[in-house]
Chimera marker file (.cmm) of the C-alpha trace (Angstrom):
<marker_set name="trace">
<marker id="1" x="-40.709" y="22.572" z="8.446" r="1" g="1" b="0" radius="0.5"/>
<marker id="2" x="-41.337" y="24.224" z="5.096" r="1" g="1" b="0" radius="0.5"/>
<marker id="3" x="-37.861" y="25.640" z="4.413" r="1" g="1" b="0" radius="0.5"/>
<marker id="4" x="-35.499" y="28.112" z="6.075" r="1" g="1" b="0" radius="0.5"/>
<marker id="5" x="-36.846" y="31.183" z="4.278" r="1" g="1" b="0" radius="0.5"/>
<marker id="6" x="-40.507" y="30.409" z="4.895" r="1" g="1" b="0" radius="0.5"/>
<marker id="7" x="-39.789" y="29.530" z="8.525" r="1" g="1" b="0" radius="0.5"/>
<marker id="8" x="-38.012" y="32.864" z="8.997" r="1" g="1" b="0" radius="0.5"/>
<marker id="9" x="-40.930" y="34.737" z="7.436" r="1" g="1" b="0" radius="0.5"/>
<marker id="10" x="-43.433" y="32.946" z="9.655" r="1" g="1" b="0" radius="0.5"/>
<marker id="11" x="-41.460" y="32.910" z="12.913" r="1" g="1" b="0" radius="0.5"/>
<marker id="12" x="-39.753" y="36.339" z="13.024" r="1" g="1" b="0" radius="0.5"/>
<marker id="13" x="-41.303" y="38.644" z="15.634" r="1" g="1" b="0" radius="0.5"/>
<marker id="14" x="-40.738" y="42.255" z="16.598" r="1" g="1" b="0" radius="0.5"/>
<marker id="15" x="-38.927" y="42.616" z="19.893" r="1" g="1" b="0" radius="0.5"/>
<marker id="16" x="-39.691" y="45.408" z="22.349" r="1" g="1" b="0" radius="0.5"/>
<marker id="17" x="-37.292" y="44.530" z="25.195" r="1" g="1" b="0" radius="0.5"/>
<marker id="18" x="-33.522" y="44.178" z="24.753" r="1" g="1" b="0" radius="0.5"/>
<marker id="19" x="-30.511" y="43.278" z="26.829" r="1" g="1" b="0" radius="0.5"/>
<marker id="20" x="-27.546" y="45.641" z="26.726" r="1" g="1" b="0" radius="0.5"/>
<marker id="21" x="-25.373" y="43.030" z="24.973" r="1" g="1" b="0" radius="0.5"/>
<marker id="22" x="-24.094" y="44.366" z="21.656" r="1" g="1" b="0" radius="0.5"/>
<marker id="23" x="-24.313" y="42.071" z="18.622" r="1" g="1" b="0" radius="0.5"/>
<marker id="24" x="-20.932" y="41.113" z="17.240" r="1" g="1" b="0" radius="0.5"/>
<marker id="25" x="-19.376" y="43.208" z="14.494" r="1" g="1" b="0" radius="0.5"/>
<marker id="26" x="-19.444" y="40.119" z="12.277" r="1" g="1" b="0" radius="0.5"/>
<marker id="27" x="-23.197" y="39.682" z="12.787" r="1" g="1" b="0" radius="0.5"/>
<marker id="28" x="-23.838" y="43.376" z="12.124" r="1" g="1" b="0" radius="0.5"/>
<marker id="29" x="-21.822" y="43.204" z="8.901" r="1" g="1" b="0" radius="0.5"/>
<marker id="30" x="-23.762" y="40.110" z="7.820" r="1" g="1" b="0" radius="0.5"/>
<marker id="31" x="-27.082" y="41.849" z="8.489" r="1" g="1" b="0" radius="0.5"/>
<marker id="32" x="-25.962" y="44.961" z="6.602" r="1" g="1" b="0" radius="0.5"/>
<marker id="33" x="-24.831" y="42.848" z="3.669" r="1" g="1" b="0" radius="0.5"/>
<marker id="34" x="-28.299" y="41.288" z="3.532" r="1" g="1" b="0" radius="0.5"/>
<marker id="35" x="-29.692" y="44.819" z="3.320" r="1" g="1" b="0" radius="0.5"/>
<marker id="36" x="-27.528" y="45.460" z="0.262" r="1" g="1" b="0" radius="0.5"/>
<marker id="37" x="-29.266" y="42.595" z="-1.543" r="1" g="1" b="0" radius="0.5"/>
<marker id="38" x="-32.796" y="43.911" z="-1.114" r="1" g="1" b="0" radius="0.5"/>
<marker id="39" x="-34.685" y="44.400" z="-4.372" r="1" g="1" b="0" radius="0.5"/>
<marker id="40" x="-34.956" y="47.973" z="-5.620" r="1" g="1" b="0" radius="0.5"/>
<marker id="41" x="-36.903" y="49.664" z="-8.399" r="1" g="1" b="0" radius="0.5"/>
<marker id="42" x="-34.894" y="49.571" z="-11.641" r="1" g="1" b="0" radius="0.5"/>
<marker id="43" x="-32.078" y="48.116" z="-9.517" r="1" g="1" b="0" radius="0.5"/>
<marker id="44" x="-31.034" y="51.675" z="-8.568" r="1" g="1" b="0" radius="0.5"/>
<marker id="45" x="-29.862" y="50.487" z="-5.129" r="1" g="1" b="0" radius="0.5"/>
<marker id="46" x="-30.273" y="54.004" z="-3.766" r="1" g="1" b="0" radius="0.5"/>
<marker id="47" x="-31.001" y="53.200" z="-0.114" r="1" g="1" b="0" radius="0.5"/>
<marker id="48" x="-28.264" y="53.766" z="2.445" r="1" g="1" b="0" radius="0.5"/>
<marker id="49" x="-27.867" y="52.193" z="5.861" r="1" g="1" b="0" radius="0.5"/>
<marker id="50" x="-26.128" y="53.796" z="8.812" r="1" g="1" b="0" radius="0.5"/>
<marker id="51" x="-25.211" y="51.293" z="11.523" r="1" g="1" b="0" radius="0.5"/>
<marker id="52" x="-25.047" y="53.050" z="14.886" r="1" g="1" b="0" radius="0.5"/>
<marker id="53" x="-23.509" y="51.255" z="17.852" r="1" g="1" b="0" radius="0.5"/>
<marker id="54" x="-22.111" y="54.041" z="19.998" r="1" g="1" b="0" radius="0.5"/>
<marker id="55" x="-24.433" y="54.602" z="22.945" r="1" g="1" b="0" radius="0.5"/>
<marker id="56" x="-24.393" y="58.399" z="22.677" r="1" g="1" b="0" radius="0.5"/>
<marker id="57" x="-25.672" y="58.422" z="19.090" r="1" g="1" b="0" radius="0.5"/>
<marker id="58" x="-28.163" y="55.614" z="19.742" r="1" g="1" b="0" radius="0.5"/>
<marker id="59" x="-29.533" y="57.687" z="22.638" r="1" g="1" b="0" radius="0.5"/>
<marker id="60" x="-29.661" y="60.818" z="20.476" r="1" g="1" b="0" radius="0.5"/>
<marker id="61" x="-31.629" y="59.008" z="17.769" r="1" g="1" b="0" radius="0.5"/>
<marker id="62" x="-33.940" y="57.523" z="20.392" r="1" g="1" b="0" radius="0.5"/>
<marker id="63" x="-34.529" y="60.940" z="21.963" r="1" g="1" b="0" radius="0.5"/>
<marker id="64" x="-35.199" y="62.565" z="18.592" r="1" g="1" b="0" radius="0.5"/>
<marker id="65" x="-37.629" y="59.767" z="17.783" r="1" g="1" b="0" radius="0.5"/>
<marker id="66" x="-39.385" y="60.171" z="21.145" r="1" g="1" b="0" radius="0.5"/>
<marker id="67" x="-39.683" y="63.930" z="20.603" r="1" g="1" b="0" radius="0.5"/>
<marker id="68" x="-41.660" y="63.291" z="17.421" r="1" g="1" b="0" radius="0.5"/>
<marker id="69" x="-44.184" y="61.390" z="19.566" r="1" g="1" b="0" radius="0.5"/>
<marker id="70" x="-44.083" y="63.915" z="22.426" r="1" g="1" b="0" radius="0.5"/>
<marker id="71" x="-42.968" y="61.046" z="24.639" r="1" g="1" b="0" radius="0.5"/>
<marker id="72" x="-40.375" y="60.452" z="27.333" r="1" g="1" b="0" radius="0.5"/>
<marker id="73" x="-40.200" y="56.704" z="26.692" r="1" g="1" b="0" radius="0.5"/>
<marker id="74" x="-37.429" y="54.960" z="24.753" r="1" g="1" b="0" radius="0.5"/>
<marker id="75" x="-38.875" y="54.082" z="21.333" r="1" g="1" b="0" radius="0.5"/>
<marker id="76" x="-35.802" y="51.887" z="20.745" r="1" g="1" b="0" radius="0.5"/>
<marker id="77" x="-36.643" y="49.718" z="23.786" r="1" g="1" b="0" radius="0.5"/>
<marker id="78" x="-33.050" y="49.629" z="25.004" r="1" g="1" b="0" radius="0.5"/>
<marker id="79" x="-31.664" y="48.065" z="21.819" r="1" g="1" b="0" radius="0.5"/>
<marker id="80" x="-27.894" y="48.571" z="21.703" r="1" g="1" b="0" radius="0.5"/>
<marker id="81" x="-27.642" y="48.829" z="17.885" r="1" g="1" b="0" radius="0.5"/>
<marker id="82" x="-29.678" y="50.798" z="15.383" r="1" g="1" b="0" radius="0.5"/>
<marker id="83" x="-29.584" y="50.813" z="11.606" r="1" g="1" b="0" radius="0.5"/>
<marker id="84" x="-31.046" y="53.965" z="10.096" r="1" g="1" b="0" radius="0.5"/>
<marker id="85" x="-32.325" y="53.360" z="6.580" r="1" g="1" b="0" radius="0.5"/>
<marker id="86" x="-32.586" y="56.341" z="4.262" r="1" g="1" b="0" radius="0.5"/>
<marker id="87" x="-33.657" y="56.599" z="0.646" r="1" g="1" b="0" radius="0.5"/>
<marker id="88" x="-32.866" y="59.054" z="-2.114" r="1" g="1" b="0" radius="0.5"/>
<marker id="89" x="-36.033" y="61.081" z="-2.684" r="1" g="1" b="0" radius="0.5"/>
<marker id="90" x="-34.910" y="61.636" z="-6.291" r="1" g="1" b="0" radius="0.5"/>
<marker id="91" x="-35.841" y="57.986" z="-6.872" r="1" g="1" b="0" radius="0.5"/>
<marker id="92" x="-39.614" y="57.602" z="-7.252" r="1" g="1" b="0" radius="0.5"/>
<marker id="93" x="-39.711" y="54.336" z="-5.282" r="1" g="1" b="0" radius="0.5"/>
<marker id="94" x="-37.314" y="55.257" z="-2.454" r="1" g="1" b="0" radius="0.5"/>
<marker id="95" x="-39.810" y="54.441" z="0.317" r="1" g="1" b="0" radius="0.5"/>
<marker id="96" x="-40.552" y="51.016" z="-1.135" r="1" g="1" b="0" radius="0.5"/>
<marker id="97" x="-36.865" y="50.334" z="-1.776" r="1" g="1" b="0" radius="0.5"/>
<marker id="98" x="-35.878" y="51.303" z="1.781" r="1" g="1" b="0" radius="0.5"/>
<marker id="99" x="-38.755" y="49.205" z="3.127" r="1" g="1" b="0" radius="0.5"/>
<marker id="100" x="-37.396" y="46.171" z="1.324" r="1" g="1" b="0" radius="0.5"/>
<marker id="101" x="-33.995" y="46.856" z="2.879" r="1" g="1" b="0" radius="0.5"/>
<marker id="102" x="-35.690" y="46.931" z="6.296" r="1" g="1" b="0" radius="0.5"/>
<marker id="103" x="-37.322" y="43.558" z="5.670" r="1" g="1" b="0" radius="0.5"/>
<marker id="104" x="-33.982" y="42.026" z="4.674" r="1" g="1" b="0" radius="0.5"/>
<marker id="105" x="-32.326" y="43.464" z="7.798" r="1" g="1" b="0" radius="0.5"/>
<marker id="106" x="-34.962" y="42.003" z="10.111" r="1" g="1" b="0" radius="0.5"/>
<marker id="107" x="-34.950" y="38.595" z="8.434" r="1" g="1" b="0" radius="0.5"/>
<marker id="108" x="-31.151" y="38.454" z="8.505" r="1" g="1" b="0" radius="0.5"/>
<marker id="109" x="-31.170" y="39.363" z="12.200" r="1" g="1" b="0" radius="0.5"/>
<marker id="110" x="-33.677" y="36.591" z="12.885" r="1" g="1" b="0" radius="0.5"/>
<marker id="111" x="-31.499" y="34.088" z="11.007" r="1" g="1" b="0" radius="0.5"/>
<marker id="112" x="-28.625" y="34.989" z="13.373" r="1" g="1" b="0" radius="0.5"/>
<marker id="113" x="-30.802" y="34.632" z="16.495" r="1" g="1" b="0" radius="0.5"/>
<marker id="114" x="-30.883" y="38.382" z="17.022" r="1" g="1" b="0" radius="0.5"/>
<marker id="115" x="-33.986" y="40.362" z="17.820" r="1" g="1" b="0" radius="0.5"/>
<marker id="116" x="-35.163" y="43.326" z="15.776" r="1" g="1" b="0" radius="0.5"/>
<marker id="117" x="-38.016" y="45.762" z="15.355" r="1" g="1" b="0" radius="0.5"/>
<marker id="118" x="-39.056" y="48.281" z="12.712" r="1" g="1" b="0" radius="0.5"/>
<marker id="119" x="-39.267" y="51.760" z="14.230" r="1" g="1" b="0" radius="0.5"/>
<marker id="120" x="-40.976" y="54.536" z="12.281" r="1" g="1" b="0" radius="0.5"/>
<marker id="121" x="-40.479" y="58.309" z="12.343" r="1" g="1" b="0" radius="0.5"/>
<marker id="122" x="-37.348" y="58.331" z="10.176" r="1" g="1" b="0" radius="0.5"/>
<marker id="123" x="-38.809" y="61.121" z="8.050" r="1" g="1" b="0" radius="0.5"/>
<marker id="124" x="-39.361" y="63.391" z="11.026" r="1" g="1" b="0" radius="0.5"/>
<marker id="125" x="-36.068" y="62.578" z="12.759" r="1" g="1" b="0" radius="0.5"/>
<marker id="126" x="-33.931" y="63.335" z="9.711" r="1" g="1" b="0" radius="0.5"/>
<marker id="127" x="-35.911" y="66.466" z="8.828" r="1" g="1" b="0" radius="0.5"/>
<marker id="128" x="-35.122" y="67.926" z="12.263" r="1" g="1" b="0" radius="0.5"/>
<marker id="129" x="-32.132" y="70.221" z="12.724" r="1" g="1" b="0" radius="0.5"/>
<marker id="130" x="-30.282" y="67.536" z="14.721" r="1" g="1" b="0" radius="0.5"/>
<marker id="131" x="-31.145" y="64.892" z="12.125" r="1" g="1" b="0" radius="0.5"/>
<marker id="132" x="-29.864" y="67.095" z="9.308" r="1" g="1" b="0" radius="0.5"/>
<marker id="133" x="-26.627" y="67.542" z="11.249" r="1" g="1" b="0" radius="0.5"/>
<marker id="134" x="-26.264" y="63.767" z="11.522" r="1" g="1" b="0" radius="0.5"/>
<marker id="135" x="-26.828" y="63.342" z="7.785" r="1" g="1" b="0" radius="0.5"/>
<marker id="136" x="-24.163" y="65.968" z="7.163" r="1" g="1" b="0" radius="0.5"/>
<marker id="137" x="-21.764" y="64.255" z="9.593" r="1" g="1" b="0" radius="0.5"/>
<marker id="138" x="-22.365" y="60.952" z="7.793" r="1" g="1" b="0" radius="0.5"/>
<marker id="139" x="-21.914" y="62.587" z="4.332" r="1" g="1" b="0" radius="0.5"/>
<marker id="140" x="-25.456" y="61.742" z="3.271" r="1" g="1" b="0" radius="0.5"/>
<marker id="141" x="-26.857" y="64.114" z="0.613" r="1" g="1" b="0" radius="0.5"/>
<marker id="142" x="-29.834" y="66.345" z="1.423" r="1" g="1" b="0" radius="0.5"/>
<marker id="143" x="-32.041" y="64.453" z="-1.027" r="1" g="1" b="0" radius="0.5"/>
<marker id="144" x="-31.981" y="61.409" z="1.251" r="1" g="1" b="0" radius="0.5"/>
<marker id="145" x="-34.990" y="61.001" z="3.531" r="1" g="1" b="0" radius="0.5"/>
<marker id="146" x="-35.109" y="58.869" z="6.639" r="1" g="1" b="0" radius="0.5"/>
<marker id="147" x="-37.519" y="55.984" z="6.154" r="1" g="1" b="0" radius="0.5"/>
<marker id="148" x="-37.146" y="53.786" z="9.241" r="1" g="1" b="0" radius="0.5"/>
<marker id="149" x="-34.890" y="52.445" z="11.962" r="1" g="1" b="0" radius="0.5"/>
<marker id="150" x="-34.082" y="48.778" z="12.455" r="1" g="1" b="0" radius="0.5"/>
<marker id="151" x="-33.237" y="48.250" z="16.103" r="1" g="1" b="0" radius="0.5"/>
<marker id="152" x="-31.118" y="45.202" z="16.889" r="1" g="1" b="0" radius="0.5"/>
<marker id="153" x="-29.885" y="43.225" z="19.839" r="1" g="1" b="0" radius="0.5"/>
<marker id="154" x="-30.661" y="40.270" z="22.060" r="1" g="1" b="0" radius="0.5"/>
<marker id="155" x="-34.175" y="39.861" z="23.343" r="1" g="1" b="0" radius="0.5"/>
<marker id="156" x="-34.725" y="40.300" z="27.063" r="1" g="1" b="0" radius="0.5"/>
<marker id="157" x="-37.969" y="38.309" z="26.814" r="1" g="1" b="0" radius="0.5"/>
<marker id="158" x="-39.099" y="35.111" z="25.123" r="1" g="1" b="0" radius="0.5"/>
<marker id="159" x="-40.443" y="35.595" z="21.598" r="1" g="1" b="0" radius="0.5"/>
<marker id="160" x="-44.184" y="36.041" z="21.363" r="1" g="1" b="0" radius="0.5"/>
<marker id="161" x="-46.388" y="33.560" z="19.576" r="1" g="1" b="0" radius="0.5"/>
<marker id="162" x="-47.894" y="34.715" z="16.313" r="1" g="1" b="0" radius="0.5"/>
<marker id="163" x="-51.373" y="36.120" z="16.593" r="1" g="1" b="0" radius="0.5"/>
<marker id="164" x="-53.946" y="34.389" z="14.417" r="1" g="1" b="0" radius="0.5"/>
<marker id="165" x="-54.029" y="35.726" z="10.881" r="1" g="1" b="0" radius="0.5"/>
<marker id="166" x="-57.183" y="37.586" z="9.891" r="1" g="1" b="0" radius="0.5"/>
<marker id="167" x="-59.425" y="35.845" z="7.362" r="1" g="1" b="0" radius="0.5"/>
<marker id="168" x="-60.274" y="37.295" z="3.976" r="1" g="1" b="0" radius="0.5"/>
<marker id="169" x="-56.849" y="38.706" z="3.164" r="1" g="1" b="0" radius="0.5"/>
<marker id="170" x="-56.127" y="36.399" z="0.233" r="1" g="1" b="0" radius="0.5"/>
<marker id="171" x="-58.182" y="36.638" z="-2.926" r="1" g="1" b="0" radius="0.5"/>
<marker id="172" x="-57.677" y="34.441" z="-5.954" r="1" g="1" b="0" radius="0.5"/>
<marker id="173" x="-59.002" y="36.177" z="-9.060" r="1" g="1" b="0" radius="0.5"/>
<link id1="1" id2="2" r="1" g="1" b="0" radius="0.2"/>
<link id1="2" id2="3" r="1" g="1" b="0" radius="0.2"/>
<link id1="3" id2="4" r="1" g="1" b="0" radius="0.2"/>
<link id1="4" id2="5" r="1" g="1" b="0" radius="0.2"/>
<link id1="5" id2="6" r="1" g="1" b="0" radius="0.2"/>
<link id1="6" id2="7" r="1" g="1" b="0" radius="0.2"/>
<link id1="7" id2="8" r="1" g="1" b="0" radius="0.2"/>
<link id1="8" id2="9" r="1" g="1" b="0" radius="0.2"/>
<link id1="9" id2="10" r="1" g="1" b="0" radius="0.2"/>
<link id1="10" id2="11" r="1" g="1" b="0" radius="0.2"/>
<link id1="11" id2="12" r="1" g="1" b="0" radius="0.2"/>
<link id1="12" id2="13" r="1" g="1" b="0" radius="0.2"/>
<link id1="13" id2="14" r="1" g="1" b="0" radius="0.2"/>
<link id1="14" id2="15" r="1" g="1" b="0" radius="0.2"/>
<link id1="15" id2="16" r="1" g="1" b="0" radius="0.2"/>
<link id1="16" id2="17" r="1" g="1" b="0" radius="0.2"/>
<link id1="17" id2="18" r="1" g="1" b="0" radius="0.2"/>
<link id1="18" id2="19" r="1" g="1" b="0" radius="0.2"/>
<link id1="19" id2="20" r="1" g="1" b="0" radius="0.2"/>
<link id1="20" id2="21" r="1" g="1" b="0" radius="0.2"/>
<link id1="21" id2="22" r="1" g="1" b="0" radius="0.2"/>
<link id1="22" id2="23" r="1" g="1" b="0" radius="0.2"/>
<link id1="23" id2="24" r="1" g="1" b="0" radius="0.2"/>
<link id1="24" id2="25" r="1" g="1" b="0" radius="0.2"/>
<link id1="25" id2="26" r="1" g="1" b="0" radius="0.2"/>
<link id1="26" id2="27" r="1" g="1" b="0" radius="0.2"/>
<link id1="27" id2="28" r="1" g="1" b="0" radius="0.2"/>
<link id1="28" id2="29" r="1" g="1" b="0" radius="0.2"/>
<link id1="29" id2="30" r="1" g="1" b="0" radius="0.2"/>
<link id1="30" id2="31" r="1" g="1" b="0" radius="0.2"/>
<link id1="31" id2="32" r="1" g="1" b="0" radius="0.2"/>
<link id1="32" id2="33" r="1" g="1" b="0" radius="0.2"/>
<link id1="33" id2="34" r="1" g="1" b="0" radius="0.2"/>
<link id1="34" id2="35" r="1" g="1" b="0" radius="0.2"/>
<link id1="35" id2="36" r="1" g="1" b="0" radius="0.2"/>
<link id1="36" id2="37" r="1" g="1" b="0" radius="0.2"/>
<link id1="37" id2="38" r="1" g="1" b="0" radius="0.2"/>
<link id1="38" id2="39" r="1" g="1" b="0" radius="0.2"/>
<link id1="39" id2="40" r="1" g="1" b="0" radius="0.2"/>
<link id1="40" id2="41" r="1" g="1" b="0" radius="0.2"/>
<link id1="41" id2="42" r="1" g="1" b="0" radius="0.2"/>
<link id1="42" id2="43" r="1" g="1" b="0" radius="0.2"/>
<link id1="43" id2="44" r="1" g="1" b="0" radius="0.2"/>
<link id1="44" id2="45" r="1" g="1" b="0" radius="0.2"/>
<link id1="45" id2="46" r="1" g="1" b="0" radius="0.2"/>
<link id1="46" id2="47" r="1" g="1" b="0" radius="0.2"/>
<link id1="47" id2="48" r="1" g="1" b="0" radius="0.2"/>
<link id1="48" id2="49" r="1" g="1" b="0" radius="0.2"/>
<link id1="49" id2="50" r="1" g="1" b="0" radius="0.2"/>
<link id1="50" id2="51" r="1" g="1" b="0" radius="0.2"/>
<link id1="51" id2="52" r="1" g="1" b="0" radius="0.2"/>
<link id1="52" id2="53" r="1" g="1" b="0" radius="0.2"/>
<link id1="53" id2="54" r="1" g="1" b="0" radius="0.2"/>
<link id1="54" id2="55" r="1" g="1" b="0" radius="0.2"/>
<link id1="55" id2="56" r="1" g="1" b="0" radius="0.2"/>
<link id1="56" id2="57" r="1" g="1" b="0" radius="0.2"/>
<link id1="57" id2="58" r="1" g="1" b="0" radius="0.2"/>
<link id1="58" id2="59" r="1" g="1" b="0" radius="0.2"/>
<link id1="59" id2="60" r="1" g="1" b="0" radius="0.2"/>
<link id1="60" id2="61" r="1" g="1" b="0" radius="0.2"/>
<link id1="61" id2="62" r="1" g="1" b="0" radius="0.2"/>
<link id1="62" id2="63" r="1" g="1" b="0" radius="0.2"/>
<link id1="63" id2="64" r="1" g="1" b="0" radius="0.2"/>
<link id1="64" id2="65" r="1" g="1" b="0" radius="0.2"/>
<link id1="65" id2="66" r="1" g="1" b="0" radius="0.2"/>
<link id1="66" id2="67" r="1" g="1" b="0" radius="0.2"/>
<link id1="67" id2="68" r="1" g="1" b="0" radius="0.2"/>
<link id1="68" id2="69" r="1" g="1" b="0" radius="0.2"/>
<link id1="69" id2="70" r="1" g="1" b="0" radius="0.2"/>
<link id1="70" id2="71" r="1" g="1" b="0" radius="0.2"/>
<link id1="71" id2="72" r="1" g="1" b="0" radius="0.2"/>
<link id1="72" id2="73" r="1" g="1" b="0" radius="0.2"/>
<link id1="73" id2="74" r="1" g="1" b="0" radius="0.2"/>
<link id1="74" id2="75" r="1" g="1" b="0" radius="0.2"/>
<link id1="75" id2="76" r="1" g="1" b="0" radius="0.2"/>
<link id1="76" id2="77" r="1" g="1" b="0" radius="0.2"/>
<link id1="77" id2="78" r="1" g="1" b="0" radius="0.2"/>
<link id1="78" id2="79" r="1" g="1" b="0" radius="0.2"/>
<link id1="79" id2="80" r="1" g="1" b="0" radius="0.2"/>
<link id1="80" id2="81" r="1" g="1" b="0" radius="0.2"/>
<link id1="81" id2="82" r="1" g="1" b="0" radius="0.2"/>
<link id1="82" id2="83" r="1" g="1" b="0" radius="0.2"/>
<link id1="83" id2="84" r="1" g="1" b="0" radius="0.2"/>
<link id1="84" id2="85" r="1" g="1" b="0" radius="0.2"/>
<link id1="85" id2="86" r="1" g="1" b="0" radius="0.2"/>
<link id1="86" id2="87" r="1" g="1" b="0" radius="0.2"/>
<link id1="87" id2="88" r="1" g="1" b="0" radius="0.2"/>
<link id1="88" id2="89" r="1" g="1" b="0" radius="0.2"/>
<link id1="89" id2="90" r="1" g="1" b="0" radius="0.2"/>
<link id1="90" id2="91" r="1" g="1" b="0" radius="0.2"/>
<link id1="91" id2="92" r="1" g="1" b="0" radius="0.2"/>
<link id1="92" id2="93" r="1" g="1" b="0" radius="0.2"/>
<link id1="93" id2="94" r="1" g="1" b="0" radius="0.2"/>
<link id1="94" id2="95" r="1" g="1" b="0" radius="0.2"/>
<link id1="95" id2="96" r="1" g="1" b="0" radius="0.2"/>
<link id1="96" id2="97" r="1" g="1" b="0" radius="0.2"/>
<link id1="97" id2="98" r="1" g="1" b="0" radius="0.2"/>
<link id1="98" id2="99" r="1" g="1" b="0" radius="0.2"/>
<link id1="99" id2="100" r="1" g="1" b="0" radius="0.2"/>
<link id1="100" id2="101" r="1" g="1" b="0" radius="0.2"/>
<link id1="101" id2="102" r="1" g="1" b="0" radius="0.2"/>
<link id1="102" id2="103" r="1" g="1" b="0" radius="0.2"/>
<link id1="103" id2="104" r="1" g="1" b="0" radius="0.2"/>
<link id1="104" id2="105" r="1" g="1" b="0" radius="0.2"/>
<link id1="105" id2="106" r="1" g="1" b="0" radius="0.2"/>
<link id1="106" id2="107" r="1" g="1" b="0" radius="0.2"/>
<link id1="107" id2="108" r="1" g="1" b="0" radius="0.2"/>
<link id1="108" id2="109" r="1" g="1" b="0" radius="0.2"/>
<link id1="109" id2="110" r="1" g="1" b="0" radius="0.2"/>
<link id1="110" id2="111" r="1" g="1" b="0" radius="0.2"/>
<link id1="111" id2="112" r="1" g="1" b="0" radius="0.2"/>
<link id1="112" id2="113" r="1" g="1" b="0" radius="0.2"/>
<link id1="113" id2="114" r="1" g="1" b="0" radius="0.2"/>
<link id1="114" id2="115" r="1" g="1" b="0" radius="0.2"/>
<link id1="115" id2="116" r="1" g="1" b="0" radius="0.2"/>
<link id1="116" id2="117" r="1" g="1" b="0" radius="0.2"/>
<link id1="117" id2="118" r="1" g="1" b="0" radius="0.2"/>
<link id1="118" id2="119" r="1" g="1" b="0" radius="0.2"/>
<link id1="119" id2="120" r="1" g="1" b="0" radius="0.2"/>
<link id1="120" id2="121" r="1" g="1" b="0" radius="0.2"/>
<link id1="121" id2="122" r="1" g="1" b="0" radius="0.2"/>
<link id1="122" id2="123" r="1" g="1" b="0" radius="0.2"/>
<link id1="123" id2="124" r="1" g="1" b="0" radius="0.2"/>
<link id1="124" id2="125" r="1" g="1" b="0" radius="0.2"/>
<link id1="125" id2="126" r="1" g="1" b="0" radius="0.2"/>
<link id1="126" id2="127" r="1" g="1" b="0" radius="0.2"/>
<link id1="127" id2="128" r="1" g="1" b="0" radius="0.2"/>
<link id1="128" id2="129" r="1" g="1" b="0" radius="0.2"/>
<link id1="129" id2="130" r="1" g="1" b="0" radius="0.2"/>
<link id1="130" id2="131" r="1" g="1" b="0" radius="0.2"/>
<link id1="131" id2="132" r="1" g="1" b="0" radius="0.2"/>
<link id1="132" id2="133" r="1" g="1" b="0" radius="0.2"/>
<link id1="133" id2="134" r="1" g="1" b="0" radius="0.2"/>
<link id1="134" id2="135" r="1" g="1" b="0" radius="0.2"/>
<link id1="135" id2="136" r="1" g="1" b="0" radius="0.2"/>
<link id1="136" id2="137" r="1" g="1" b="0" radius="0.2"/>
<link id1="137" id2="138" r="1" g="1" b="0" radius="0.2"/>
<link id1="138" id2="139" r="1" g="1" b="0" radius="0.2"/>
<link id1="139" id2="140" r="1" g="1" b="0" radius="0.2"/>
<link id1="140" id2="141" r="1" g="1" b="0" radius="0.2"/>
<link id1="141" id2="142" r="1" g="1" b="0" radius="0.2"/>
<link id1="142" id2="143" r="1" g="1" b="0" radius="0.2"/>
<link id1="143" id2="144" r="1" g="1" b="0" radius="0.2"/>
<link id1="144" id2="145" r="1" g="1" b="0" radius="0.2"/>
<link id1="145" id2="146" r="1" g="1" b="0" radius="0.2"/>
<link id1="146" id2="147" r="1" g="1" b="0" radius="0.2"/>
<link id1="147" id2="148" r="1" g="1" b="0" radius="0.2"/>
<link id1="148" id2="149" r="1" g="1" b="0" radius="0.2"/>
<link id1="149" id2="150" r="1" g="1" b="0" radius="0.2"/>
<link id1="150" id2="151" r="1" g="1" b="0" radius="0.2"/>
<link id1="151" id2="152" r="1" g="1" b="0" radius="0.2"/>
<link id1="152" id2="153" r="1" g="1" b="0" radius="0.2"/>
<link id1="153" id2="154" r="1" g="1" b="0" radius="0.2"/>
<link id1="154" id2="155" r="1" g="1" b="0" radius="0.2"/>
<link id1="155" id2="156" r="1" g="1" b="0" radius="0.2"/>
<link id1="156" id2="157" r="1" g="1" b="0" radius="0.2"/>
<link id1="157" id2="158" r="1" g="1" b="0" radius="0.2"/>
<link id1="158" id2="159" r="1" g="1" b="0" radius="0.2"/>
<link id1="159" id2="160" r="1" g="1" b="0" radius="0.2"/>
<link id1="160" id2="161" r="1" g="1" b="0" radius="0.2"/>
<link id1="161" id2="162" r="1" g="1" b="0" radius="0.2"/>
<link id1="162" id2="163" r="1" g="1" b="0" radius="0.2"/>
<link id1="163" id2="164" r="1" g="1" b="0" radius="0.2"/>
<link id1="164" id2="165" r="1" g="1" b="0" radius="0.2"/>
<link id1="165" id2="166" r="1" g="1" b="0" radius="0.2"/>
<link id1="166" id2="167" r="1" g="1" b="0" radius="0.2"/>
<link id1="167" id2="168" r="1" g="1" b="0" radius="0.2"/>
<link id1="168" id2="169" r="1" g="1" b="0" radius="0.2"/>
<link id1="169" id2="170" r="1" g="1" b="0" radius="0.2"/>
<link id1="170" id2="171" r="1" g="1" b="0" radius="0.2"/>
<link id1="171" id2="172" r="1" g="1" b="0" radius="0.2"/>
<link id1="172" id2="173" r="1" g="1" b="0" radius="0.2"/>
</marker_set>
């Protein structure tokens, strides 16, 4: 055992099969709080997180995401909770900042024995007519772009083992 942080970094895995059990409100709040503490360029803290737990809106987001891929499958893999992460495009590093929020969300979920997965296509979903309506409903300014979705829940399958790391990815100069 190295330490809790390093173990979380090494042992967290993306989950692609969820039970229908909703994480507790307390756990969701803890995960969201971890997102608030993600680093951000110039400490602008411009990323916003929208925690979605009502099935109708989760399904809408999943369907919009699937439409981007021209797919009928559920890109959220049945996860009962979704956190949409958006960044203010007026900030030059909004994609990087929102990505750091995503990492904090997934690591916090892992620390609470919850499963998570990064789902792309936030840009496309929130640029669609339906996505723009959601941003308006949530009082999110037009300048905010969807970056990613963090799906959350309890894994329906055992965690996968890490695949071997590729050689040659560390260079000391």
